[in-house]
C-alpha positions, 0 to 999 in steps of 0.5 A, a space after each residue: 400480461 396486463 403488466 408488460 402492457 403497462 410498462 411498454 406505455 410508461 416507457 413509451 410515455 419516457 422516452 417517446 414524449 414528443 410522439 405522445 404530446 403530438 396524439 394527445 393534441 389530436 385527440 384533444 382537437 378531435 373531441 373539439 371538433 366533434 363539439 363544433 360540428 354538433 354546435 353548427 347543426 344547431 345553426 351556430 355559425 362556423 367560428 362561435 361554434 369553434 368557440 363555444 365548443 373550446 369553452 366547454 372543453 375547458 382548459 387545455 393545458 390543464 387537461 394536458 396536464 391531467 393526462 400527463 400525470 395519468 401516464 405515471 410518469 410525472 416524477 421521471 420527467 421532473 427527475 430528467 429536467 433536474 439532471 438537465 437543470 443541474 448539469 447547466 448549473 455543473 457547466 456554467 460554474 466549471 471552478 466549483 464543479 472542478 474543485 468539488 467533484 476533484 475533492 471528492 474524487 481523490 477521496 473515493 479513489 484513494 478509498 477504493 484502492 487502498 480497499 483494495 490492497 486491505 481486501 488482497 492481504 487480510 480479506 482475501 483467501 491465500 492460494 492454499 485450502 484451508 489456510 486456517 488449517 495450514 500453521 509454520 513452526 517456531 524456529 523458521 530456517 533453523 530445521 534440520 532434515 533429522 528433526 524434520 524426520 523426528 518431527 514427523 512421527 510425533 504430532 499427531 495434531 497434524 494431518 500432514 508435516 512438511 519441511 521446506 526452504 528457499 534455494 537459488 538456480 540457474 535455468 539454462 534455456 536456448 535463451 541462456 542462463 537465468 537465476 530462479 528461487 526454488 522452493 525446496 521441499 518434502 514430498 509432503 508439502 503439496 498435501 499440506 498446501 491442498 492444492 492438486 496440479 494445473 498439468 501432470 502432478 506434484 511430489 510422490 513419496 520418496 522422490 525426496 530422499 537420496 537416489 530418486 530421480 529429478 524432479 520438479 514443479 514449474 509455477 504457472 507464471 513460469 512455465 507461461 514465460 519461459 516454455 509458452 504455456 506448452 501443454 507438452 512440458 510434462 515430461 521435458 528434461 531441462 537443466 535446472 541447476 546444472 542438472 538434468 530434471 524432469 517436469 513432473 507438473 505446473 501448479 495453476 494460476 494464482 498460485 504462490 507458496 510460500 512467497 509469490 517468487 517461488 518459480 520452481 519447486 523441487 525436493 530436498 533430497 534427504 540423506 540420513 547419510 550425509 552431513 548435510 541431514 545432520 548439520 545446521 539447520 536451514 528448514 521451515 517447517 509447515 503443517 496441516 491441522 487434522 478437522 476438530 483439533 482443538 488449541 489445547 492439543 496443537 500445544 499438547 503436541 508441541 510441548 511433547 515434541 519440545 521434550 523429545 527435542 531436548 531429550 534427543 539433543 543439546 541445544 545452545 541458547 541462540 536455537 534452542 528448539 525445546 524453549 516455548 514451542 508454537 506455531 504462526 498461522 500462514 497468513 502471519 508468517 507469509 504475509 508479516 505483520 502489516 495490519 497495523 500500517 494498513 489499518 493507519 493508512 486507511 484511516 488517513 484515507 477515511 480522514 481525507 474521506 470525510 474532510 472531503 465531504 466536509 469541504 464539498 457541504 461547505 462550498 455547496 453552502 456557498 454556493 446555494 448562498 450565491 444563489 439566493 436571488 434564483 430560489 427567490 424567484 423560483 419561490 415567487 414562481 410557485 415552486 416549494 421548499 421541497 422541490 428546490 431541495 430536490 434540485 439541491 440533491 439532485 446536484 449533489 448526486 450528481 456531483 458525486 457520481 460524477 467525482 465517483 467515474 473520477 476517483 475510479 479513474 484515479 484508483 486504477 491510475 495510481 493503484 500500482 503506485 499506490 502498492 509499491 509504495 507500501 510496506 510490504 514483503 517482497 513480491 506480494 504487491 504482484 498478487 494485488 489487483 483492484 477489485 471490480 467490486 470494490 470499484 462498483 462499490 466506490 461509485 455507490 459511495 460517491 453518490 451517497 457522499 453526494 446526497 450526505 453533504 446535500 444535507 446542510 443546504 437542504 436542510 436550510 432550504 426546507 426551513 425556508 432560510 432561502 427564500 427570503 429574497 435579496 432584500 432578505 439576504 442584505 437584512 440579514 448580513 450584519 449578524 450571524 447566521 445558521 449557516 455561517 455557524 454550519 460553514 464555520 464547524 465544517 472548516 473547524 472539523 477540516 482543519 482538526 482532521 488537517 492536524 492530525 495527518 499533519 502531525 502524523 507525517 511529522 512524526 514520522 518525518 523525524 523519525 525517518 532523519 533519526 534513522 539516517 543519522 545512526 552509524 550503520 557501519 557501512 557507507 552506502 553511497 555509490 555501492 552496487 551488490 549483484 547475487 551471482 550462482 555459478 551451478 555446482 553440478 555442472 561445474 567444478 570447485 577449480 572452475 568456479 574459483 576461477 570464474 569468481 576471481 576473474 569476475 572480481 578483477 574484470 569488475 574491478 578494472 571497469 570506470 569509476 570502480 573504486 573496490 569491489 569484493 564478494 560476501 556470502 550476504 548482504 548487510 541489513 537485508 540477508 540475516 542467516 548464516 549463523 553457527 556456533 563457536 567455543 574460544 580457547 581463552 572461555 571454557 566455560 563457553 561449551 556444549 549447550 552453552 556455546 554462544 552464537 555468531 554470524 558467518 560472513 566469508 569475505 574477499 580482500 576487497 569487500 571492507 572496502 567496497 562497503 566502508 567497513 573500517 577497521 578499529 583495531 589490527 588488520 582486515 583480510 588480504 591477498 595472503 589469507 590462501 588455502 595454504 595460510 594459517 586460519 584467521 577471522 576479522 571480528 566485529 565490535 559487538 564480539 570484542 566486548 562481548 567475549 573479551 570485555 577486558 582485552 583486545 579480541 586480537 590474537 585470541 583463537 576461536 576452537 571451532 566454528 560450527 563449519 570447522 574444527 581448526 583453530 582459527 585466530 583472530 586476527 583484527 576487528 572491524 566495527 559494527 555493520 547492521 545485520 537484520 535492520 538498521 535499529 536493532 542490537 548489532 549481533 555478534 559476526 565473524 568475517 572469514 576470508 573467502 579463500 579459506 571458508 568459500 572458494 570454490 563456491 557456487 554462490 556469491 554476491 558481488 559488491 562493487 564501490 564507484 564512483 558512477 551512479 552505481 546502477 549503472 554497473 549493473 548492464 555491463 556487470 551482466 555482460 561480464 559474467 556472460 562472457 566468462 562462462 553462460 552457464 552463470 546466472 545474474 540474480 538480485 540486483 540492488 544497490 546498497 542505498 535501496 537496501 537501506 531504504 528497504 530496512 527504512 520501508 515501513 517508515 519512509 512509505 508511511 511518511 510519503 503517504 501521510 505526507 501526501 495525505 497531509 498535502 491534501 488536508 492542507 488543501 482541503 483545509 484552505 479551500 474550505 477557509 477561503 469558502 467560509 471568507 468568501 461567503 461572508 464577504 458575499 454577505 456583508 458585501 453592502 455593509 462593506 461598501 457602505 463603510 469603505 464609502 464612508 472612510 474605513 481604511 482599506 486595511 482595517 478591513 482586510 485585518 477585520 476580515 481574516 480574523 473573523 476567517 481565521 475564528 474556526 481554524 484557530 478553534 480546529 488547530 486547538 481541537 486537532 493538537 489536542 485530538 492529535 496528541 490521543 491518536 498519536 500513540 497509534 504510530 508509537 510501532 513506526 516510530 524510532 527516538 520519537 515520542 508520539 507526543 513530540 511538540 516539534 511536531 506538533 507546533 510544526 502541524 498547527 504551524 502548517 494549518 495556520 499559515 494554510 488559513 491565513 492564506 485562504 482567507 487572505 484572497 477573499 479579505 484583500 478583494 473586499 478591501 480593494 472593491 469600489 464601494 459603487 460597485 459593491 452597492 450596484 451588486 446589490 
C-alpha cells in the first residue's frame, strides 16, 4: 500500500504545508545543531561552531526548495498561487471582469438553454416504446369508423392499428365542473404505443364497442392534480361528460399521447349501426410496424389499402384517400416541423457564442497590453515566458469558470421564458426541462472557452512581445503590431457576425409587418373567445339550448360588451368541420365531384362580434329559427368559385353533408382566414345556429368589448357556473392572442433574433471600444507630443475614430456579403419579403456602422481632451 502512503504524504504537503514547513525547519535546525556540537567538542567556541556548521550545511532556503520539490506538489502549489493571483487581478479590475464574464455568460447560458430545448424536441425519445416503429396515416382527422375497421384487416405490415380523436368533456367533482381533453380511441391504442399502465390496466378488446361499460384511463398529471394521487382510484366511478365512468388505470408520469394536453383516454364506442360510424371522417389512424418490415412492404400495403378504399367508396377530391397514401413518423406528427426553427436559433446562439469568444479575446489582449510594465518587471525578476503565459491561461480559465457559473444561473432563470417564446406546438413546452448533464457540459464549455480565448495573448507572451518594457512599448507605438492586427481581425469578425444577426432580425421585422397588413376579414381587437361545454349525457337538448341563449343574453349585458355570439370553430385557430355539398345550378358537381366547404354555424351576433363584413345580401338574423326556411351565408371565395359570372344570393344548396334539405344562400360575407393568415381562404358557409346546432353541447362564445377583453374571462366563468353548475369553461383566449399564435413562428423568431442582434451590436461596440482604447493607450506619448505642438483636438479625434472604424468597415462589408448568402436559410419563415431584401441589409449595415462609431468615439474623445503633460507623465 505504498501508493496510499505516498498519496497521504502529498495531500498533507498540499493542504498542510505550514506544518510540514515547521517540521522541515526543525529538521534543518537539528542537523545544524548536531554539527555545531561536534565542532564545539573539537575546541571551537559555540558561536564559531554554529557559524561553521551553517556554512558546512549550505543555503538553507536552497535546501528547503529541493525538499519541497521532492514532495511532488510544487506544480500544484504554483497553480494555487496562480489562482490566488488571478483572483486578485479580477477583483482589482471589476469593470473588465464583469464585462468579460457577462459576455461569456450570455453566450454560454443561451447555448445551454437552447440546446436543452433541441435535446427535448429532437433527441430525447418520445414516451412510447420503439417510437421509430409508430407512424400516423395520411388524412389525419378524416377517417370514419367504418374505414378504420376496413383498414385493420388489410395492413399486414402493421403489428397493430388504432384509431383515435380528441374530445372535450366535463369532469365533475366535489370542487365543481372542469373541462378536460379526452383522447377517444379504439382498444388497440395502448398496444400501438406499447406503454403499460402505472396503476390498473389499459383498454381490453371490445371495450370500444357498443354495449361495453364506460371506462377511462387517467393521465398521471390528472391523477395527481384532481384525485390527490390516490392509489385506490382504480375501480372508482367518476362523472365525466355527464356519464358515470369507471377508472380502470393510470398511466406513468411523463407519458402523453398524442399531445401532452390529453388528460384522459376513453374508448370510441364504435357502432356499425350508427350514422356516426358511417358519417363524416373525424379519426386519426396510427399503427405499429412489425419487426423487420421494410419501407417497400409498407408502401405496398398502403397502396393495396388505397385501392381497396377506392373500390369500396367514392371519394370527392377534397378527401380522396386513394391518392398518394403515406405514413408520417410519430415524432414529426406530434412535434411538427420544428427542426428548421430550432436549428436556426441554435445557429444564432452559436454566432453569439463565437462573438463572445472574440470579444473576450480582444478584451484580454487589451488587458494584457495594459500590463506591459508588470510583465516586464516579472521577466526581469526571472519569470520565463512560459510562466507568464501560464498565468494568463490561469486567469482566462478562472474567468471562464466564473462565466460558466453565471451562464448556468442565466440558463436556469431564463429557460421557461425561452421555451414560451419558441415556435412550438401547443403544450409541448410543458414537457421540456433543463438537462443537468447539459448544465455540467456548459461549465466545461465555459472553461474550454476561457482557455481558447487566452491563445492570442499567450502567443504574444511566448514570442516575447510583452517583455520589451515600457520604453519598448513607447518606441513601437507609432506603427502597427501583430497584436493590433489580431484585435482588429477579432473586431471585424464580431461586426461580420453581428451584421448577419441584425439582417435576420430585420427580415423578420419586415415579415411581421407584412403579415399585420393582411386583411384577415375580421377585427381581432377587443374580442374574447371562450370554449363552453354543457355535457350532452347529463342534459336535454332543450336545456342546452336555453343555457346558451341565457349565456348570450347575460354576456351581452356585461359592461363594455357591444356584441356576443356563438360559433363552432374560431377563425384562424381551429379549422375542421368540413362537408361536401351540391348546388341546384351546378348539376355537373355531384357524386365524387362534389366540392368541399368549411361548415360554420353562427348566431346573429357572431359577425358583429368578430367584425366580419356582409358584402352582399344579409347576415344571419334572429328570424332564422328552426321553423323558418333554411338559409346560409357564404364567403367571397364560395361566390367567386361557384358562380364566377353572377351573384351567389338566391342560389340553392341541395344538401351539404349534414342535411338534404334545400338551403338558400341569402348573403355573402368577406373572406375570413381559416387555417392560417397567409394561405388562400377556402370556401366556407355560415349557417344559423338555431337551424343546425340548436341543443348542441359545445359552443365557442365570441364577445366584443371596448374594454380589455381578458377582463371578461372572470365574469364569463362566473356566469357559466351561475347558469348551470354542470357546464364547464375550457380555453379562454383573446382574438389578438389567436392571431399572434397564427404568426407564432415569425413573431418568436423575430423576438429571439432581435435579442441576439442587440447583444451582437453591444458586443461589436465593446470590441471597437477595446481596440480603440488599446490604440490610444499605445499612442498616448505620441498624442501628447502632438497636442503639445499645437495639433487640433478635433483633428486627433477624427483620426482616432477613423482608425477605429477600419475594422468596422471591413466587418460590415464582409457581413453584408455573408448575410446575402446565409439569409436564404430564413426563406421559409418570410412572407412577402425576399431573403436578399436590400432594405434589411442596409438597416443591418447602418446599425453596425453607428454602433462602431459610438464605440470608437469615447476613447477618441478622451484622447483628444487629455492634457499633454498628463499623457507624457503617464509614460
